[in-house]
Every structure is written in C-alpha cells, then in structure tokens.
N, C-alpha and C positions, 0 to 999 in steps of 0.2 A: 823363822821356818814358814813355808808356805802353806796355805789352806786351798784343799780342793773345793772346786765349785759346789755351793750349796744347793744349786738348782738342779736336782737330779735324784734318782733312787738310792735309798740310803745305801744298799749293798755296793753300789758303784761308787758312792763317796767314800766309804770304808776302805775299798781296795785301792783307790787313788790316794788316800791319805796315807796307807802303808807305804805305797810307792815314795810319797814324800819324806815320810819318816826315816825309812832305810835306804832310800835311794840317793842321787846325786843331782843337783841343779846344773844344767849344762848350757853353754852357748851355742845356739843354732849355728851360726856362721862358722864355728870351730869344729862342728860334728855334721857337715851336710851329708856325709856318706851313710848316716844312721836315719835321716830324717825321712818321713813318709806321711802318708794322709792319716788324718784323724776321724773318728766318727762323730756323729751327733748323739744326743741323750735318748733320743726317740727311736731307736732300733737301728740296725745297720742293714744286714742282708741285701735284699733287691734294692733298699733305699740308697745304698752307698753309690751305686752306678750315676744315679741322677745328681745326687749331692756333689760328687766329684766334677761331674760335667758343668754344673752351675757354677761350683767355687772357683774352678780353674779356666772357665770360659772355653770348654771343649765341646765337640760333638761326639754323639755315641755311635760308633760302628759295630753293629751286631750281625754284619754280613757273614755267611758260613764258609767262605772261601779259606783257603790254608792260612792258619794263624798259629803261631807259636808262643810259648812262654817267654821265649827269647827270639830275636830276629835271626841270629846266627850263632852257631856254637862257637864262633871265633870270639864272641864277645866275653867268654869265660878265659880267655888268654891262656889257654893249655899249651903245653910244650909241643913241638912237632910229633915227638915220640909218643906223647899221650893221645894227640888227635888221631895218628895213625892207628892206634891200638883200640880207641873207642868204637864200639859197635855203631854201624851205619844206622841200623834200625833205631838204636837210642837217639842219636843225632836227629833223624826224621821225627821222631816223638817230640823232641823239644823245639824243633823248628816248626812243626805242623801239627800241634796239640789237638786242635780243633778237629782233626781227621781220625780221633781215636775215642772209644768208649770204654767204660771201666765197670767191673764189679769188684767189690771190697767185702774183705773178711776181716774181722777184729779179734784179737784175743788180749783181754785184760789180765794184769795181775789181780787176783781177787782182793787183795789187800788195798789197792788203790781205786777198785770199782766203786766203792761207796763215794768217794771223792768226785769221780765222773758224774755220779748221779746228782750229786749236790750242785755241780756246775751247771748242768742241765737246768735243773730247777730254779737256781738263784739268777743265772745269768742267759745261758744260751738259747733256751726258748723264747725268752723276752726280747733279746736284741738280734735275734737270728744270725748268730755267728759262733764259731767253735762248736758246732753241734755234733759232738762225738757220738758215733753210734755205740749203744750198750750191750749189743748181742754178743755172743761167744763166736769162736773160731769155725762153728759148724754152720753159722748163718752167712749167708752170701747177699749182701746188698748191692743192687744195681744203682750206679750213680748216673745222672745227666750232667755232662761236662760241657760247659761253655766259655770259649774265650773272646773277651769283649775288649775292643780298643777304644781308647779315648782320643781323639786326634785334634790337632789344632785346626781351627775353623777356616783360617786362611792360608796357612803354608801346607795344611794336609799332613803335617808331621806327626807321628806317632808320639804320644807323651805318656799314657799310662796303658798297662796291660793287666786287666782284670781276669782272675779264674774264677768262675763261679761254679760251685758244685752242690747239687741237690739230690735228694733220694728221688729216683725215678717214680716210685709208687704215690708217694705223698706230696712231693714238690717241695718238701722242707728243706730250707738252705742248710747245707752242712758247713762250707766255708765260703766266704766271698773276701778273696784276698787279692792284693796288688803285688805283682812280681816284677822284678828288675834286677840288674846287677849293680853291684858297688865295689868300691875299693876301700878295703879297710886300712887303718893306719900303716901297717907293716908292708904294705904294697900288694897284698895277695887280692885277687878279683874273686868275689864271691856272688852267689844268687841270694837275693834277699827277698824274704816273702812277708808281706805287711797285712796284718789283719786288724783293720779299724775297730776300735772299741769306743764307748762313749768318753769324749774328751781327750781321747788318746788312741794308743794301738798297742798290738802285740807284735813284735817284730822278731824274725828267725833270720840269722845271717849263716850261711852254710858254705864252707870251703869245698871247692871241687877237685875230685882225684879220679884216676881212671885204674881200675883193677886189672889183674892180670888176664881175666877173660872178657876185657872189653866192656866191663860195666861201668857206669857213672856212680861214683860214691861221693855223696853230699853230706858233710859233717858240720855240726855246730856244737864245738867242744872245748871254747877256749876257756880262759881262766879269769879274764879281767875286761873291763869296759875297753873297748878297742880291738877285741878278739872277736872271732865267730862265736855265736851263741844266741842265747834267748833275752830279749830285752822288752820290758815294759817301758812306754814313754807316755807322757801326759803334759797338758797344760793345767796349771793351777789357776785359782780365781783371778789372779793378776797377769796371767798370760805368760808366766815363767815356765820354762821346759825342764822337766824333770825326767831322770830315767833310772830304771833299776834293773841291773844285770844279775840275771839267774844262773850262776856258775854251776849249781848243782844240778842244772836240768840240761839234759844232753838229747840231741836229735841225730839220727843217722838214716838216711835214705840210699838205698842201693837200687838202681834202675838197670835191669840186665835183659839181655836178648839171647835165648837159648832155641835152636832150631826154629827160628823166625818167630817165636813166642816172646813177647815182652812181659815182664813182670816188675814190680816194684815192691820192696819191703821197708817198711819205716818203723824204727824202734825208737821210742821215747824212754829215757830213763831218769830217774830222780835219785840223787844220794847213791848213784851206782846200782840202783835197783830197777828193774824193768817195770814201767808202768802199764805199757800196752804196745802191741805190735800190729800194724795195718799191713795187710797183703793185698796188693792190687793186681788183678789180672788185666791186661791192657790189650785192646782188640782194634785193629785198624779197620775203619768203616769201609763198607763197600762203595765205591764211587760209580756214579752213573756217566757212561761215555757220552 
C-alpha cells in the first residue's frame, strides 16, 4: 500500500491517504487523457500560474486580447447537426471567454452547507482553491475572470489555459483551474477542468451535448474509471500515481443564450441529492474601438 507524503498539513495527508486506501494505482502512460498539473503543499491560487510556468519551462501571457477556454469549438468534435444548432453566442463565450464578466448566485442544500463551511475552514482558505461562496440565492457575487495562457518560449505554441476567478470586492481566489479537452477511452471528446491541490488535483471530465434550444450541456455522469466524472489524483511518497473516481458525485453545466443574454446554471449532486446550484449571469464587456 502507498503512503502519502508526510511533509504536509495533517488534513491534506488524511485526504490523500483516503484516496490511496479506497482508490486505484494507475500507470501514467496508460492514462494520459486523465493527467494534469499537480499543486504544491504551500498554497495554490495565484501561485499556481508561476509554478506551472517554471515547472514546464513556459512563459506567462496575461494580455487581455481575445482568449477562450478553448481555441475553437471544433475541438469538441460535435456533429454537424449539433454545431449548426449550438448558439453562436455560446460559441463566442467559449472561444473568447476573456471578453466576458460574471456575477454569481449560489443556492445550497441546507443539509450540505455545513460540509461546505468545513471545506472552507480546513482547505479552501488555506490553499486558495475551490473557495465556494456560502451565501444564499438572494446574494449576488461579482467575479473577476481572467484567462491566462502559458506558452512555449521558443515556438510560442499554447500549452496551458488557466481560468482564474476571484471575488471582485475582496480579490479572494474562487477557482484556479487548468482547462483543456481530452478523449476518454470510449472515444468521446470531453472538456477537462483540472483544479490543482497539494500533491495532486481534483479533475472534472465533462461530456458535451447540445440541447434543443441551442444550449451547451456539459455532464460528468459516468459510472467507472474511464468515464466522464469526478476524479482525485495524487502522487504518493514514492511517486506512484493514484486516482479515486467519485461516481456518486455528478456535475451538470448548462450554458444558454436567450434574447442575446447568456446564462449558465451548474448543479452539483451527491448520491442523487442536490448539493448546490451556481447561477451565472454572463455579460459581454464593452470593447473600445
């Protein structure tokens, strides 16, 4: 059995040891679709950007010209019928995410809200990652959204796309995630969101579909390793790679455009019970001619 690294906070060690006890050791070369950056033990947040650039010998591009979570919607390998149906505004949002700003409302299931507070106290505030708002649906939080590219110093090729979201009033990091596409073992192209954690990461793999009204529907609702869904990954004290697939945890994100107004609703469920819902109002920034 593997042992998590001892040189870290106790709560991080315990969660990593849980992944080892109840997860599976995997071979990186056989699971490249699942791999992604890991965090350090001394905080994630803003530090992630510089850490990645140094570790992978990349340079940081924080310019504000049009940057998307993906370079082209064609990366999702949707059918021609789906592409023709998909809202042009939703496409523009994914291809030029830096041109948009957000406000966020959250509605917690009261049963799970106590676990959200524990998450903030034990992990989120300290590591500056997965800092979920605790307010109710009547409160609106304005987010600052920044798309940061890490590019190869020689070829100038884009290597990493980071979506950094912070609360506008406080500057506190909400999410610092790496976004890319991947192809899961059944051949389906998915969007992958990687949230680095100490000695590991939390990775959400979501399958794309297009709804009848042109909305983009992203779901992580598989049943086993190799499907879409929620994964923990980590390196143990000897450098072995472990993963724990959380099949009881589901995520659905619906991005739609009605009368030129873009909204997104994200619902997280555990054991088929709603944990919380995020509602984003997405507004395009005014461009200066």
